[in-house]
C-alpha positions in Angstrom: 16.5 54.0 -65.5 16.7 57.1 -67.4 19.7 58.2 -65.5 21.5 54.6 -66.2 20.2 55.6 -69.7 21.8 59.2 -70.0 25.1 57.9 -68.5 25.1 55.2 -70.8 24.8 57.7 -73.8 27.1 59.8 -72.7 29.7 57.2 -71.9 29.2 56.0 -75.8 29.7 59.2 -77.4 32.8 59.9 -75.1 33.7 57.0 -76.3 32.7 57.8 -80.6 34.4 60.8 -79.9 37.4 59.9 -78.5 37.8 57.1 -81.2 37.5 60.1 -83.9 40.1 61.7 -82.6 42.2 59.1 -82.2 41.9 58.1 -85.7 42.3 61.9 -87.3 45.6 61.5 -84.8 46.6 58.6 -86.7 46.3 60.3 -89.7 48.0 62.8 -89.0 50.7 61.0 -87.2 51.6 59.3 -90.6 51.1 61.8 -92.7 54.5 63.8 -90.8 56.2 60.4 -90.5 55.7 58.4 -94.0 57.4 55.4 -94.4 61.3 56.5 -95.7 62.4 53.2 -96.9 61.7 50.2 -98.8 59.3 47.0 -98.9 60.2 43.5 -99.0 57.7 40.3 -98.1 59.2 37.5 -96.2 56.6 34.6 -94.7 53.4 36.4 -95.9 55.0 39.5 -93.9 56.0 42.9 -95.4 59.1 44.4 -93.6 59.9 48.0 -93.8 63.7 48.9 -93.8 66.5 50.9 -94.6 69.4 50.0 -96.4 72.4 52.3 -96.8 76.3 52.0 -97.2 78.9 49.6 -98.8 81.0 47.8 -97.0 80.6 44.8 -93.8 77.0 44.3 -93.3 75.9 45.6 -90.2 71.7 45.1 -89.0 70.1 47.4 -87.0 66.5 46.5 -84.8 64.8 48.7 -82.5 63.5 48.1 -79.2 60.2 48.6 -77.8 58.1 51.8 -78.6 60.3 53.0 -81.3 61.1 52.3 -85.0 64.3 52.3 -87.6 63.9 56.3 -87.0 65.5 55.2 -83.7 68.8 55.3 -85.7 68.7 57.6 -88.4 70.6 60.6 -86.4 73.2 58.8 -84.5 74.4 55.6 -85.8 72.7 55.3 -89.3 74.9 58.9 -89.6 78.1 57.4 -88.5 78.1 54.3 -90.1 77.2 53.9 -93.4 80.5 55.8 -94.4 82.4 52.6 -94.0 79.6 49.8 -93.5 76.6 48.5 -95.3 73.8 49.3 -92.8 70.4 47.6 -93.1 67.5 49.0 -90.3 64.5 47.3 -89.8 60.7 48.5 -88.8 60.3 45.5 -86.4 56.5 43.5 -86.9 53.8 45.9 -85.8 56.2 48.3 -85.6 56.8 51.3 -88.0 55.3 50.1 -91.5 56.1 47.1 -91.0 53.5 44.4 -90.5 52.3 42.4 -88.0 52.1 38.8 -87.9 48.2 37.2 -87.7 49.1 33.6 -86.9 50.4 34.3 -83.4 52.7 36.2 -81.4 56.1 36.9 -83.1 58.4 36.1 -80.8 62.2 37.3 -80.5 63.1 33.6 -82.4 60.2 34.7 -84.8 61.4 37.8 -85.5 65.0 36.7 -86.0 63.5 34.7 -88.4 62.0 37.1 -90.4 64.7 39.1 -90.7 67.3 35.9 -91.5 65.1 35.4 -94.8 64.6 39.1 -95.5 68.6 39.2 -95.4 68.8 36.0 -97.6 66.8 37.7 -100.3 69.0 41.1 -100.1 72.0 38.5 -100.4 72.9 39.3 -97.0 74.7 36.1 -96.3 77.1 37.3 -93.0 76.1 40.4 -90.6 76.6 41.6 -87.5 73.4 42.3 -85.6 73.1 45.2 -83.5 69.5 45.3 -81.1 68.8 48.2 -78.9 67.0 47.0 -75.5 64.0 44.9 -76.3 65.7 43.7 -79.6 68.9 42.5 -77.5 66.7 39.0 -77.4 66.1 39.4 -81.4 69.7 39.7 -81.5 70.5 37.1 -79.1 67.9 35.0 -81.3 69.8 35.3 -84.2 72.6 34.0 -83.1 71.4 31.6 -81.4 69.5 29.8 -84.6 71.3 31.2 -87.7 75.2 31.4 -86.2 76.9 30.6 -89.4 75.0 33.8 -91.0 76.0 36.1 -87.6 79.8 37.4 -87.5 78.8 38.6 -84.5 76.1 40.7 -82.0 76.2 43.9 -80.1 73.8 44.3 -77.6 72.7 47.9 -77.2 71.3 48.2 -73.4 69.9 44.7 -74.2 67.5 42.7 -72.5 68.2 39.0 -72.0 67.2 37.7 -69.1 63.8 36.8 -67.8 63.0 39.6 -64.8 60.3 39.9 -62.0 57.3 42.0 -61.8 54.7 43.6 -64.0 55.7 46.2 -67.4 53.3 49.0 -67.2 49.5 48.8 -66.2 48.6 50.1 -69.6 50.2 47.2 -70.9 48.3 44.8 -69.0 45.5 46.6 -69.4 45.6 46.5 -73.9 46.5 42.8 -73.4 42.8 42.4 -71.9 40.5 41.2 -74.8 38.0 43.9 -75.8 39.0 46.3 -73.1 42.5 46.3 -74.6 41.3 46.8 -77.9 39.0 50.0 -76.3 41.7 51.6 -74.8 44.0 51.5 -77.1 41.8 53.4 -79.9 40.2 55.9 -77.6 42.8 56.6 -74.9 46.1 55.9 -75.7 46.5 58.8 -78.5 44.6 62.1 -77.1 46.3 60.8 -73.2 49.7 59.7 -74.7 50.9 62.9 -76.2 50.9 64.6 -73.2 52.8 62.1 -70.9 55.5 60.9 -73.8 57.9 63.5 -73.2 58.2 62.4 -69.8 58.7 59.1 -70.5 60.8 59.3 -73.0 62.9 61.4 -70.2 62.6 58.6 -68.1 64.6 56.8 -70.6 67.3 58.8 -70.9 67.9 59.3 -67.3 69.8 60.6 -65.5 70.9 61.9 -69.2 69.5 65.1 -70.3 66.8 64.4 -73.3 67.3 66.6 -76.7 64.8 68.7 -76.9 63.7 67.6 -80.6 64.2 64.3 -79.5 60.6 62.9 -80.1 60.6 65.2 -83.1 63.7 63.5 -84.9 62.7 59.9 -83.9 58.6 59.9 -85.0 58.1 58.8 -81.1 54.4 59.7 -81.5 54.1 56.4 -84.0 53.9 54.3 -81.1 50.7 55.5 -79.7 48.7 54.0 -83.0 46.2 51.6 -81.7 47.5 48.6 -83.4 51.4 49.9 -82.5 50.3 50.4 -79.1 49.0 46.9 -78.8 51.7 45.2 -80.1 54.2 46.7 -78.1 51.8 45.8 -75.1 52.1 42.0 -76.7 55.9 42.4 -77.0 56.6 43.9 -74.0 54.4 42.0 -71.3 55.1 38.2 -72.9 59.0 38.9 -73.6 60.2 37.8 -69.9 58.4 34.3 -70.3 60.1 34.1 -73.6 63.4 34.5 -72.4 63.2 32.0 -69.4 63.9 29.3 -72.2 66.0 31.2 -74.5 68.2 32.3 -71.4 69.3 28.9 -70.9 70.6 28.5 -73.8 73.4 31.1 -73.7 76.3 28.9 -72.6 75.8 27.1 -76.6 76.5 30.8 -78.3 80.1 30.8 -79.5 79.5 33.9 -81.9 81.3 37.0 -80.2 79.0 39.4 -78.6 79.9 43.3 -78.1 77.6 44.4 -74.7 77.6 48.0 -74.1 75.5 49.5 -71.5 75.0 52.5 -69.1 76.2 52.2 -65.8 73.0 54.4 -64.7 70.8 52.3 -66.9 67.3 51.5 -64.4 64.8 50.4 -67.7 67.3 47.6 -68.5 69.7 47.4 -65.3 72.8 45.5 -66.1 72.9 43.0 -62.4 69.4 41.5 -64.5 70.8 41.4 -67.3 74.0 41.9 -69.3 75.9 41.0 -66.0 73.8 37.3 -66.5 74.5 36.8 -70.3 78.7 38.0 -69.4 79.1 34.7 -67.2 77.3 32.4 -69.8 78.4 33.2 -73.3 82.2 32.5 -74.2 82.9 35.2 -76.4 81.9 38.5 -74.6 83.5 41.9 -74.9 81.4 44.3 -72.3 81.6 48.4 -72.6 80.3 50.3 -69.6 79.0 53.5 -70.0 79.0 55.0 -66.6 76.5 57.9 -65.4 74.7 57.1 -68.6 71.3 55.6 -69.1 69.0 53.7 -71.4 69.3 56.0 -74.4 73.0 55.4 -74.4 73.4 55.6 -78.2 71.4 59.1 -78.5 74.0 59.9 -75.9 77.1 58.8 -77.2 76.8 58.3 -80.7 80.2 58.7 -81.6 81.4 56.3 -78.8 78.6 53.7 -79.8 79.2 53.9 -83.0 82.9 53.4 -82.9 82.8 50.6 -80.9 80.3 48.7 -83.3 82.1 49.5 -86.2 85.3 48.2 -84.7 83.6 44.9 -83.5 82.4 44.5 -86.7 86.0 45.0 -88.7 87.4 42.6 -85.9 84.8 39.4 -85.8 84.4 39.8 -90.0 88.2 39.9 -90.3 87.8 36.2 -87.9 86.0 35.1 -90.8 
């Protein structure tokens, strides 16, 4: 019994040390990457966003494990010269709050962004969603067609898929255990794995040496953000079973930009299926390119988005 008690004390002690170290790490991360934009409250949820430039409104929505910093040195830098660009932190990411009344699925997130845009006086815009937020861009086009001049999917998730995402996300969704895991293990272990994980997102393209630092990727290691990310990734496929059945009703022009070698969101599971369902689709494939195409081909991607936005707005 003494041995068991000693082991229990050691385990609890180690857990407390890891929790304290993680809390310290969170403070360091948030000191290095403070909010860079403004805040707006919609439906009781405070959203963090940046609003730059003038002209045709473009709305940028980041994917999983990231924040609006995902766009600051590529799309934002290139599009604000000719367009008004609004980039949001998704609920639970960066500095946007997470609703407390249930999972904010893509439709709920689209609703929050829609209310925010209405408050900002933007009644019609082009919605740009990267990766996970391809589902949000499509939800926006489905639920607010009159306010959606067009939607752009950058390597966007569109359809349900088979299999799990990551075992860590499954663990994070386990009651009690998931919270303990997020508050003790994620930061100390994740900071050593982050470089390799990000490199797989870029593959087969090389990842720039300053990518992690420039995009504030360590913000994803905060416990609440990690739990939000796990919930979003773990539940998205089931949500898309129903949403994907509605795609034939989309009349909004769509621009689908994908990497021909994207192993994170393969085109044959997502983009290729949407092309067969939606009525007005422009497809652009970057051959031998991975999932981070807005980082690896920022000039070309920015040009495609700008030209698409100008074209669909000209339609009225």
